[in-house]
C-alpha positions as CSV (number, residue, x, y, z in Angstrom):
1,M,-52.3,-111.5,63.7
2,L,-49.2,-110.4,61.9
3,R,-45.9,-112.1,63.1
4,L,-42.5,-111.4,61.5
5,D,-40.2,-114.0,63.0
6,D,-36.6,-113.6,62.2
7,I,-36.7,-112.4,58.4
8,S,-33.9,-111.1,56.5
9,Y,-33.9,-110.1,52.6
10,S,-30.9,-108.5,50.6
11,V,-30.9,-106.4,47.3
12,A,-27.6,-107.1,45.1
13,G,-25.7,-108.9,48.1
14,R,-26.7,-105.7,50.4
15,P,-28.7,-106.8,53.6
16,L,-31.8,-104.5,53.7
17,I,-33.0,-106.4,56.7
18,E,-31.3,-108.6,58.8
19,H,-32.8,-111.1,61.6
20,A,-35.7,-108.5,62.3
21,S,-38.9,-109.9,64.5
22,A,-42.5,-108.2,64.9
23,T,-45.6,-109.1,66.4
24,I,-48.4,-106.9,65.5
25,P,-52.4,-107.9,67.3
26,D,-55.2,-108.1,65.3
27,G,-57.4,-104.9,64.5
28,H,-53.8,-102.7,65.4
29,K,-53.2,-99.6,63.3
30,V,-49.5,-99.3,63.3
31,G,-47.3,-96.4,61.4
32,L,-44.1,-98.1,59.8
33,V,-41.5,-95.2,59.6
34,G,-37.7,-95.4,58.9
35,R,-35.4,-93.4,56.8
36,N,-36.0,-93.2,52.7
37,G,-34.5,-96.6,51.7
38,T,-34.4,-98.4,54.5
39,G,-36.7,-101.0,53.0
40,K,-40.3,-100.2,54.2
41,T,-42.1,-100.6,50.7
42,T,-39.8,-103.7,50.1
43,L,-41.0,-105.1,53.6
44,F,-44.7,-104.6,52.2
45,R,-44.0,-106.7,49.2
46,L,-42.7,-109.4,51.2
47,I,-45.7,-109.5,53.5
48,R,-47.7,-109.9,50.4
49,G,-45.5,-112.6,49.5
50,E,-44.3,-110.7,46.1
51,L,-40.9,-111.4,47.1
52,A,-39.0,-114.7,48.6
53,L,-37.3,-114.1,52.4
54,E,-33.7,-115.5,53.0
55,T,-34.4,-116.3,56.5
56,G,-37.7,-116.4,58.6
57,D,-41.4,-116.2,58.4
58,I,-44.1,-114.2,58.1
59,T,-47.6,-115.6,59.2
60,L,-51.1,-114.3,59.1
61,P,-54.2,-115.8,60.4
62,S,-55.4,-118.4,57.7
63,R,-57.7,-117.0,54.9
64,A,-56.7,-113.5,56.1
65,R,-57.1,-111.0,53.1
66,I,-54.2,-108.5,52.4
67,G,-55.2,-105.3,50.3
68,G,-52.8,-102.3,49.4
69,V,-54.0,-99.5,46.7
70,A,-53.5,-100.6,43.1
71,Q,-50.5,-98.7,41.0
72,E,-53.2,-97.6,38.5
73,V,-56.8,-97.4,38.4
74,P,-57.3,-98.3,34.2
75,G,-58.8,-95.4,32.4
76,N,-61.7,-97.1,31.6
77,E,-65.2,-96.0,31.3
78,V,-66.4,-97.4,34.3
79,S,-68.2,-95.1,36.5
80,L,-66.3,-94.6,39.8
81,I,-69.1,-95.9,41.9
82,D,-69.0,-99.0,39.8
83,T,-65.2,-99.1,40.3
84,V,-65.2,-99.1,44.0
85,L,-68.2,-101.4,44.5
86,A,-66.4,-104.0,42.0
87,A,-63.3,-104.4,44.7
88,D,-65.8,-106.5,47.1
89,T,-65.3,-109.5,44.7
90,E,-67.2,-111.4,47.2
91,R,-70.4,-109.6,47.0
92,A,-69.6,-109.0,43.2
93,E,-69.7,-112.8,42.5
94,L,-72.7,-113.5,45.0
95,L,-74.8,-110.9,43.1
96,A,-73.7,-112.7,40.0
97,E,-74.8,-115.7,40.8
98,S,-78.2,-114.6,42.6
99,E,-78.8,-113.2,39.1
100,S,-77.8,-116.6,37.3
101,S,-78.7,-119.4,39.8
102,T,-82.3,-121.3,39.4
103,D,-81.1,-123.6,42.5
104,G,-84.0,-122.3,45.5
105,T,-81.4,-123.6,48.1
106,R,-78.6,-121.8,47.0
107,I,-80.1,-118.7,46.7
108,A,-81.1,-118.7,50.2
109,E,-77.6,-119.1,51.1
110,I,-77.0,-116.5,48.9
111,Q,-79.5,-113.9,50.1
112,T,-78.4,-114.4,54.0
113,R,-74.7,-114.2,53.2
114,L,-75.2,-110.9,50.9
115,A,-77.2,-110.2,54.5
116,D,-74.5,-110.8,56.8
117,I,-71.8,-108.6,54.5
118,D,-74.3,-105.7,54.3
119,A,-74.1,-106.2,50.4
120,W,-77.7,-103.8,50.0
121,S,-75.9,-100.7,52.0
122,A,-72.6,-101.1,49.8
123,E,-73.3,-98.2,47.5
124,A,-74.0,-96.2,50.6
125,R,-71.1,-97.0,51.7
126,A,-68.8,-96.8,48.6
127,A,-70.4,-93.2,47.8
128,S,-69.4,-91.6,51.9
129,I,-65.8,-93.3,50.9
130,L,-65.6,-91.0,47.6
131,K,-67.3,-88.1,49.1
132,G,-64.7,-88.5,51.8
133,L,-61.8,-88.4,49.2
134,G,-63.1,-85.4,47.3
135,F,-65.9,-86.5,44.8
136,N,-69.6,-85.0,44.6
137,D,-72.1,-87.3,43.6
138,A,-71.8,-86.0,39.8
139,E,-68.2,-87.1,39.8
140,Q,-69.2,-90.7,41.2
141,R,-71.4,-91.5,38.0
142,M,-68.3,-90.2,35.6
143,P,-66.2,-92.6,33.9
144,C,-62.6,-93.4,35.3
145,S,-61.3,-91.9,32.3
146,A,-62.5,-88.3,32.8
147,F,-60.1,-87.8,35.6
148,S,-56.5,-87.6,35.6
149,G,-54.0,-89.9,37.6
150,G,-53.8,-88.3,40.5
151,W,-57.2,-88.7,41.1
152,R,-57.7,-92.3,39.8
153,M,-55.0,-93.1,42.5
154,R,-57.4,-91.8,44.9
155,V,-60.2,-94.0,43.3
156,A,-58.0,-96.7,43.8
157,L,-57.9,-95.7,47.3
158,A,-61.1,-95.8,47.5
159,A,-61.9,-99.4,46.5
160,V,-59.3,-100.7,49.2
161,L,-60.8,-99.2,51.9
162,F,-64.2,-100.3,50.4
163,A,-63.2,-103.9,50.1
164,Q,-61.9,-103.6,54.0
165,P,-59.4,-106.3,53.9
166,D,-58.1,-108.0,57.1
167,L,-54.7,-106.6,56.5
168,L,-54.6,-103.3,55.2
169,L,-50.9,-101.8,54.0
170,L,-51.1,-98.3,53.0
171,D,-48.1,-96.5,51.3
172,E,-47.9,-93.0,51.5
173,P,-51.6,-92.4,51.1
174,T,-52.0,-89.1,51.6
175,N,-48.9,-87.9,48.7
176,Y,-52.5,-87.5,46.2
177,L,-54.9,-86.0,48.5
178,D,-55.3,-82.6,50.1
179,L,-55.6,-81.2,53.5
180,E,-59.4,-82.5,53.8
181,G,-59.0,-85.5,52.2
182,A,-55.9,-86.2,54.4
183,L,-58.0,-85.3,57.1
184,W,-61.0,-87.7,56.2
185,L,-58.5,-90.3,56.0
186,E,-56.9,-90.0,59.4
187,S,-60.3,-90.6,61.0
188,Y,-61.5,-92.9,58.8
189,L,-58.1,-95.4,59.7
190,A,-58.9,-94.4,63.0
191,R,-61.8,-96.1,62.8
192,Y,-60.9,-99.0,60.3
193,P,-62.3,-101.9,61.9
194,H,-59.2,-104.4,60.9
195,T,-55.1,-104.2,61.2
196,V,-53.7,-101.4,59.2
197,L,-49.9,-100.8,58.3
198,V,-49.3,-97.2,56.9
199,V,-46.1,-96.4,55.4
200,S,-46.6,-92.0,56.0
201,H,-44.2,-88.8,56.6
202,D,-47.2,-87.3,57.4
203,R,-47.0,-86.7,61.5
204,G,-50.5,-85.5,62.1
205,L,-51.6,-89.3,60.8
206,L,-48.8,-90.9,62.6
207,N,-50.2,-89.3,65.7
208,R,-54.1,-89.4,65.1
209,A,-54.6,-92.6,62.8
210,V,-52.4,-95.2,64.4
211,G,-51.3,-96.3,67.9
212,S,-48.1,-97.8,67.6
213,I,-44.9,-97.4,65.2
214,L,-42.7,-99.9,63.6
215,H,-39.3,-98.5,63.0
216,L,-37.2,-99.8,60.6
217,E,-33.8,-98.9,61.3
218,D,-30.7,-100.6,61.1
219,R,-32.2,-103.9,59.7
220,K,-33.6,-104.0,62.3
221,L,-37.7,-103.6,63.6
222,T,-38.8,-102.0,66.8
223,L,-42.2,-102.0,67.7
224,Y,-42.7,-98.6,69.8
225,Q,-46.6,-97.7,71.6
226,G,-48.0,-94.7,71.0
227,G,-48.3,-91.8,68.2
228,Y,-45.2,-90.7,66.2
229,D,-44.4,-87.9,69.3
230,S,-44.2,-90.3,71.7
231,F,-42.3,-92.5,69.3
232,A,-39.8,-89.3,68.8
233,K,-39.6,-88.8,72.5
234,T,-38.3,-92.5,73.4
235,R,-35.9,-92.6,70.4
236,A,-34.7,-89.3,71.3
237,A,-34.0,-90.6,74.7
238,R,-32.7,-94.0,73.7
239,L,-30.1,-91.9,71.4
240,A,-28.5,-89.8,74.0
241,A,-28.4,-93.1,76.4
242,A,-26.4,-94.7,73.4
243,Q,-24.3,-91.8,72.8
244,S,-23.2,-91.6,76.4
245,E,-22.3,-95.3,77.0
246,A,-20.5,-94.9,73.1
247,K,-18.7,-92.0,74.9
248,K,-17.8,-94.1,77.6
249,Q,-16.4,-96.9,75.9
250,E,-14.7,-95.1,73.6
251,A,-12.9,-93.6,76.9
252,R,-12.1,-97.0,78.3
253,R,-10.8,-98.0,74.9
254,A,-8.8,-94.9,74.3
255,H,-7.2,-95.7,78.4
256,L,-6.5,-99.4,77.5
257,Q,-5.1,-99.0,74.1
258,S,-2.7,-95.8,75.9
259,Y,-1.5,-98.4,78.0
260,V,-1.0,-101.1,75.9
261,D,1.4,-98.8,73.2
262,R,3.0,-97.7,76.3
263,F,4.5,-101.0,77.9
264,R,3.4,-104.0,75.5
265,Y,7.3,-104.4,74.6
266,K,8.6,-103.9,78.3
267,A,9.4,-107.3,79.7
268,D,7.8,-106.4,83.4
269,K,4.7,-104.9,82.0
270,A,4.3,-107.5,79.0
271,K,1.9,-109.7,81.0
272,Q,-0.4,-106.7,81.9
273,A,-0.3,-105.3,78.3
274,Q,-1.3,-108.6,76.9
275,A,-4.2,-108.6,79.5
276,R,-5.4,-105.0,78.1
277,I,-5.1,-106.2,74.6
278,K,-7.7,-109.3,75.3
279,A,-9.6,-106.9,76.7
280,L,-10.1,-104.6,74.0
281,A,-10.7,-107.4,71.7
282,R,-13.4,-108.6,74.1
283,M,-14.6,-105.3,73.6
284,E,-17.7,-105.5,71.2
285,P,-18.2,-101.7,69.8
286,I,-21.1,-100.1,71.1
287,T,-22.8,-98.9,68.3
288,Q,-25.2,-95.5,67.8
289,P,-28.6,-96.1,66.2
290,Q,-28.9,-94.9,62.6
291,E,-29.8,-91.1,62.7
292,A,-30.8,-89.3,59.6
293,A,-29.3,-86.3,59.6
294,L,-31.3,-82.9,59.6
295,R,-30.9,-82.1,55.3
296,R,-31.1,-78.3,56.1
297,F,-32.6,-76.0,53.2
298,T,-31.0,-72.6,53.0
299,F,-33.2,-70.2,51.4
300,P,-31.2,-67.1,50.0
301,E,-32.4,-64.1,51.9
302,P,-34.5,-61.2,50.1
303,E,-34.1,-57.3,50.8
304,E,-36.8,-55.7,52.4
305,L,-39.5,-54.0,50.7
306,S,-41.9,-51.5,51.7
307,P,-45.3,-52.8,52.7
308,P,-47.7,-54.2,51.4
309,I,-45.8,-56.1,48.7
310,L,-49.1,-57.4,46.9
311,R,-52.3,-55.9,46.8
312,L,-55.5,-57.3,45.1
313,E,-58.3,-54.4,44.6
314,G,-61.6,-56.2,43.4
315,A,-59.8,-58.5,41.7
316,A,-61.3,-62.2,39.6
317,V,-59.5,-64.7,37.9
318,G,-60.5,-68.0,36.5
319,Y,-60.3,-69.6,32.8
320,D,-61.7,-69.4,29.7
321,G,-63.8,-66.4,30.8
322,E,-65.4,-68.2,33.3
323,Q,-64.6,-66.8,36.9
324,V,-63.6,-68.8,39.7
325,L,-62.8,-66.4,42.2
326,S,-64.4,-63.0,42.1
327,R,-64.2,-59.6,44.6
328,L,-60.9,-60.4,45.9
329,D,-59.4,-57.8,48.4
330,L,-56.6,-58.6,49.9
331,R,-53.1,-57.5,51.1
332,I,-49.8,-59.5,51.5
333,D,-46.8,-57.8,53.6
334,Q,-43.0,-59.4,53.5
335,D,-43.5,-61.0,56.9
336,D,-46.8,-62.6,56.5
337,R,-47.4,-66.8,56.7
338,I,-50.1,-67.7,55.0
339,A,-52.0,-71.1,54.7
340,L,-54.7,-71.9,52.2
341,L,-57.5,-73.6,53.0
342,G,-60.5,-75.0,51.5
343,R,-61.6,-78.2,49.7
344,N,-60.6,-79.5,46.5
345,G,-61.7,-77.4,43.5
346,E,-62.8,-74.0,45.1
347,G,-60.2,-72.3,43.8
348,K,-56.6,-72.5,45.8
349,S,-54.2,-73.5,42.9
350,T,-56.2,-71.0,41.1
351,L,-55.5,-67.7,43.5
352,S,-52.0,-69.3,43.8
353,K,-51.4,-69.0,39.8
354,L,-52.6,-65.1,40.3
355,L,-50.5,-64.3,43.2
356,A,-48.1,-65.8,41.2
357,G,-48.4,-63.9,38.0
358,K,-49.2,-67.4,36.1
359,L,-52.7,-66.2,35.7
360,S,-53.7,-62.6,34.7
361,P,-56.7,-60.9,36.5
362,M,-59.8,-61.2,34.3
363,D,-61.7,-57.9,36.4
364,G,-60.0,-55.4,39.5
365,R,-56.5,-54.5,40.1
366,V,-53.7,-56.8,41.0
367,H,-50.6,-54.4,43.2
368,S,-47.3,-55.4,43.4
369,A,-44.1,-53.7,44.6
370,S,-42.0,-52.7,42.1
371,K,-39.2,-55.1,42.5
372,L,-41.3,-57.9,43.6
373,R,-39.5,-61.2,43.5
374,V,-42.2,-64.2,43.5
375,G,-41.2,-67.9,43.5
376,Y,-43.4,-70.7,43.1
377,F,-43.4,-74.4,43.9
378,A,-46.0,-76.9,43.2
379,Q,-46.0,-80.3,42.5
380,H,-46.1,-80.7,39.0
381,Q,-43.2,-78.9,38.3
382,V,-41.1,-82.0,40.1
383,E,-43.0,-83.8,37.2
384,E,-41.5,-80.9,35.0
385,L,-37.9,-81.4,35.3
386,H,-35.7,-82.5,32.4
387,V,-34.9,-86.0,33.2
388,D,-32.2,-86.7,30.7
389,E,-30.2,-83.8,32.5
390,T,-28.4,-83.4,36.4
391,P,-29.2,-81.0,38.6
392,I,-26.0,-79.2,37.8
393,D,-27.5,-78.9,34.2
394,H,-30.9,-77.3,35.8
395,I,-29.3,-74.5,37.8
396,R,-26.3,-73.6,35.1
397,R,-28.8,-72.8,32.9
398,L,-30.0,-69.9,35.3
399,R,-26.5,-69.4,36.4
400,P,-24.8,-69.7,33.4
401,D,-21.7,-67.4,35.0
402,E,-21.4,-68.7,38.0
403,A,-18.3,-70.9,39.1
404,P,-19.2,-74.9,39.1
405,A,-18.3,-75.0,42.9
406,K,-20.7,-71.9,43.4
407,L,-23.7,-74.0,41.4
408,R,-22.7,-77.1,43.9
409,A,-22.9,-75.1,47.2
410,R,-26.3,-74.0,46.0
411,L,-27.5,-77.4,45.7
412,G,-25.9,-78.2,48.9
413,G,-27.8,-76.0,50.8
414,F,-31.1,-77.8,49.9
415,G,-29.3,-81.5,50.6
416,I,-28.3,-82.2,47.5
417,G,-24.9,-83.9,47.4
418,A,-21.6,-83.8,45.2
419,E,-23.3,-87.4,43.5
420,Q,-26.9,-86.7,43.4
421,A,-25.5,-83.4,41.3
422,E,-24.3,-85.2,38.6
423,T,-27.0,-87.8,38.6
424,L,-29.6,-87.7,36.0
425,V,-32.8,-86.5,37.2
426,R,-34.8,-89.9,35.9
427,G,-32.1,-91.4,38.3
428,L,-33.3,-89.7,41.4
429,S,-35.6,-89.9,44.2
430,G,-39.1,-88.2,44.9
431,G,-37.7,-86.7,47.5
432,Q,-34.2,-85.1,45.5
433,K,-36.4,-84.3,42.6
434,A,-38.6,-82.3,45.3
435,R,-35.5,-80.7,46.3
436,L,-34.2,-79.9,43.1
437,S,-37.3,-78.3,42.5
438,L,-37.5,-76.0,45.9
439,M,-33.9,-74.8,45.3
440,L,-35.0,-73.3,41.4
441,A,-38.0,-71.8,43.1
442,T,-35.8,-70.0,45.3
443,L,-33.0,-69.3,43.4
444,D,-33.7,-65.7,42.9
445,A,-34.9,-64.9,46.5
446,P,-37.6,-64.6,46.1
447,H,-40.1,-61.5,48.5
448,L,-43.2,-64.2,48.2
449,L,-42.8,-67.8,47.9
450,I,-45.5,-69.5,47.4
451,L,-45.7,-73.8,48.0
452,D,-48.4,-75.6,46.8
453,E,-47.6,-79.2,48.6
454,P,-44.2,-78.9,48.9
455,T,-43.8,-81.9,51.0
456,N,-44.9,-84.6,48.6
457,H,-42.0,-87.1,48.5
458,L,-40.2,-85.5,51.6
459,D,-39.4,-87.8,54.7
460,I,-40.1,-86.4,58.3
461,E,-36.8,-85.2,58.7
462,S,-36.8,-83.3,55.7
463,R,-40.2,-81.7,56.4
464,E,-38.8,-80.7,59.7
465,A,-35.9,-79.1,57.8
466,L,-38.2,-77.1,55.8
467,V,-40.6,-76.0,58.6
468,E,-36.9,-74.4,60.1
469,A,-36.0,-72.9,56.7
470,L,-39.5,-71.5,56.5
471,T,-39.5,-70.1,59.9
472,A,-36.1,-68.6,59.3
473,Y,-37.3,-66.8,55.9
474,S,-37.3,-63.1,55.7
475,G,-39.9,-63.1,52.8
476,A,-43.7,-64.0,52.8
477,V,-44.8,-67.5,52.6
478,I,-48.2,-68.7,51.0
479,L,-48.6,-72.1,51.6
480,V,-51.5,-74.9,50.2
481,S,-50.8,-78.3,52.1
482,H,-52.1,-81.8,53.3
483,D,-49.6,-81.1,56.1
484,M,-51.4,-80.0,59.4
485,H,-48.0,-80.3,60.9
486,L,-46.4,-78.0,58.9
487,L,-49.3,-75.5,58.8
488,E,-49.0,-75.6,62.4
489,L,-45.9,-74.7,62.8
490,V,-45.7,-72.3,59.7
491,A,-49.0,-70.6,59.4
492,D,-49.8,-67.4,61.2
493,R,-52.8,-66.3,59.1
494,L,-55.5,-68.6,57.4
495,W,-57.3,-67.9,54.3
496,L,-60.6,-70.1,53.9
497,V,-61.2,-70.5,49.7
498,K,-64.6,-70.8,49.7
499,D,-67.8,-70.4,47.0
500,G,-66.0,-68.2,45.0
501,R,-64.2,-65.6,47.6
502,V,-61.4,-65.5,49.7
503,A,-62.0,-64.3,53.7
504,P,-59.9,-64.7,56.6
505,Y,-60.8,-67.9,58.6
506,E,-61.1,-66.9,61.8
507,G,-60.5,-70.2,64.0
508,D,-57.2,-72.2,64.2
509,L,-56.6,-75.3,62.5
510,T,-58.1,-77.6,65.2
511,A,-61.2,-75.6,64.5
512,Y,-61.0,-76.4,60.9
513,R,-60.6,-80.2,61.0
514,T,-63.5,-80.1,63.6
515,M,-65.7,-78.3,61.1
516,L,-64.6,-80.7,57.9
517,L,-65.0,-84.2,60.2
518,S,-68.6,-82.7,61.2
519,G,-69.5,-81.9,57.3
520,D,-69.5,-78.3,57.9
521,A,-72.7,-78.5,60.4
522,P,-72.5,-75.7,62.9
523,A,-71.6,-77.0,66.5
524,K,-75.0,-77.8,68.9
525,T,-75.1,-76.1,71.9
526,A,-77.1,-77.3,74.9
527,S,-79.6,-75.0,76.2
528,K,-78.1,-75.4,79.8
529,P,-74.5,-75.8,79.0
530,K,-72.4,-76.5,82.4
531,P,-69.4,-74.1,82.9
532,A,-66.1,-76.5,81.8
533,K,-63.7,-76.7,83.8
534,P,-60.3,-74.7,83.2
535,K,-57.7,-77.0,81.5
536,R,-53.8,-76.1,81.9
537,P,-52.6,-75.5,78.7
538,S,-49.9,-77.5,77.5
539,R,-46.6,-77.1,77.6
540,D,-46.3,-77.2,73.5
541,T,-49.6,-75.0,73.7
542,L,-47.5,-72.1,75.9
543,L,-44.6,-72.4,73.7
544,A,-46.3,-71.9,70.7
545,L,-48.3,-68.8,72.1
546,R,-45.1,-67.3,73.1
547,Q,-43.7,-68.2,70.0
548,D,-46.5,-66.0,68.2
549,L,-45.9,-63.1,70.3
550,R,-42.6,-62.9,69.7
551,K,-43.3,-63.1,66.2
552,C,-46.0,-60.4,66.2
553,E,-43.3,-57.9,68.4
554,Q,-40.7,-58.6,66.0
555,R,-42.9,-57.3,63.3
556,V,-44.1,-54.4,65.5
557,D,-40.2,-53.7,65.7
558,K,-39.6,-54.0,62.0
559,L,-42.3,-51.8,61.2
560,N,-41.1,-49.0,63.8
561,E,-37.8,-48.6,62.4
562,M,-39.0,-48.7,58.7
563,R,-41.6,-46.0,60.1
564,D,-38.6,-44.2,61.4
565,R,-36.5,-44.4,58.3
566,I,-39.2,-42.6,56.3
567,S,-39.7,-40.0,58.7
568,A,-36.5,-39.3,58.6
569,K,-36.5,-38.7,55.1
570,L,-39.5,-36.7,54.6
571,A,-38.2,-34.7,57.1
572,D,-35.3,-33.6,55.0
573,P,-36.2,-30.5,53.4
574,A,-34.2,-31.3,49.8
575,M,-36.8,-33.9,49.7
576,Y,-39.9,-30.6,48.7
577,D,-37.4,-28.9,46.3
578,E,-39.0,-28.6,42.7
579,A,-37.1,-31.4,41.4
580,N,-38.2,-33.9,44.0
581,V,-41.8,-33.6,44.6
582,N,-42.6,-36.7,42.8
583,D,-40.5,-38.7,44.9
584,A,-41.6,-36.5,48.0
585,A,-45.5,-38.1,47.1
586,E,-44.0,-41.6,46.5
587,W,-42.6,-41.8,50.2
588,Q,-45.3,-39.9,51.9
589,K,-47.2,-42.7,50.6
590,K,-45.2,-45.5,51.7
591,F,-45.5,-43.7,54.9
592,A,-48.7,-44.3,55.2
593,E,-48.5,-47.7,53.7
594,V,-46.2,-48.4,56.7
595,E,-48.9,-46.9,59.0
596,D,-51.5,-48.9,58.2
597,G,-49.2,-52.1,58.6
598,L,-48.2,-51.0,61.6
599,A,-51.8,-50.7,62.9
600,R,-52.4,-54.2,61.8
601,A,-49.1,-55.1,63.5
602,E,-50.3,-53.8,66.6
603,T,-53.6,-55.2,66.9
604,L,-52.2,-58.9,66.0
605,W,-49.8,-58.2,68.7
606,M,-52.3,-57.3,71.5
607,A,-54.8,-60.3,70.3
608,A,-51.3,-62.6,70.5
609,L,-50.5,-61.0,73.9
610,E,-53.9,-61.7,75.1
611,R,-54.2,-65.3,74.2
612,L,-50.5,-66.2,76.2
613,E,-52.2,-63.9,79.1
614,E,-55.4,-66.3,79.2
615,A,-53.4,-69.4,78.8
616,E,-51.0,-68.5,81.5
617,G,-54.1,-67.7,83.7
């Protein structure tokens, strides 16, 4: 059992945690949440004993082992599998002693203990963890020096999972994982045999891998039962109650103060006024819980282009003369929301770079609208910001003629306030850097926005703001993300990148998750399946289906309007004058493309309508 009893800690005289208490029973999986800067990482350091408490106690069972991800795995020549195996120090020490010991009794004790800790299956367990985090059999035998820093962090995560400490502390573990690795980790943590405390902004992980939420707010700790969605509902009710009570108290205070102001200097009312003054002094203010402001994103709106805005015909792409993806026949319209699925190394980022124009096709053709603007955000761009410049400097370089007030307004639209605008990038938080990179990627109002892991370093409120912005955005969106919640709310089409090809994925994200966790094995069906009892869809499912139908209807309406405009243009006799022959051909081509897009949109609309009717019974 982990017990936090009346703990306090300050940083530079500012109280960060103040007389906070919580108890976490053995074996429980708990998500630690709270606004950035409230002290979640500091709490981990206090639990590990790296910082000294000012008041209170933190107690654990005697000899309990605490484990967390090392900040960096050395780039040495030790193989990945041996690095992970070495994390179980007891096993390593026993094996070493068994090699040198000559005492028969001690050798027997060592062998018994090795059997108790299942030492002989250790390599298989380590290999399974590494595979789940994205390393194939050949890569597991390669030295750590062959991998970049992000991949080494996966090795560090694999090592601590293999060691199975009694208390596992994880701080944003999915930040360096792809979707497949994040889903595997969710499943692994749900089965982990000991206590887990994880800081995460990934709603999927906080709903599926933990059973409780520990909320750090107002320098206090509150433990809620259930996953994140349950916590959010309970907290919303608490906020509403606090706001209601605060309003009532404010009205009561105003009434008392009004009486005091009117009668305190009148002799016949002085006693009553003094009584009210005392009542005001005794009235302790009802403070509402701190609520993280939903820091919205404001994407500039692009003008409308005729569909398709991008089309690939037999395209191939790769590096150094070697193809990674080939025979690509893909089409993107301006209202598309596409998520790229596929295991790491299959080519999702390569496809993103091809669509962004950062890689040229090695074969085939890429057709794009003549005025197409593409915005591209990748995680590495956050690291490539100029650390010795301010956000204002970054945007001024791209908009040298704009007034400072307008530049600040652009930054403000991405939650970068006046103070941060003049702060050197090296002094910004990870979330603020990500916001700056997103602002730079969308500065030109792109018709196609490609986002490769945009949520790293963004807190939950910022992720919700990003969902809202992408839903309202009138350009096309290509998403690569490990955040299932983001993909479920934004994407309406799925492309699977696998075996050098890209094709539509016919299932939904739930089916994809099931496929990954089952190791790509086809679903087994019983010889005589019993008919399943119809299950009433949840309210959230029905809302999502209705939202999908509305999107499809809007897409059909938009294309019908576009077809009518082009038809009117083509109906003009002047269009067929000798001087306009080329223009007429171009408009006829656009009309055919719109007709094609309209047929596809109507098919999607009918499918969405059928899904909703089936769900509603």
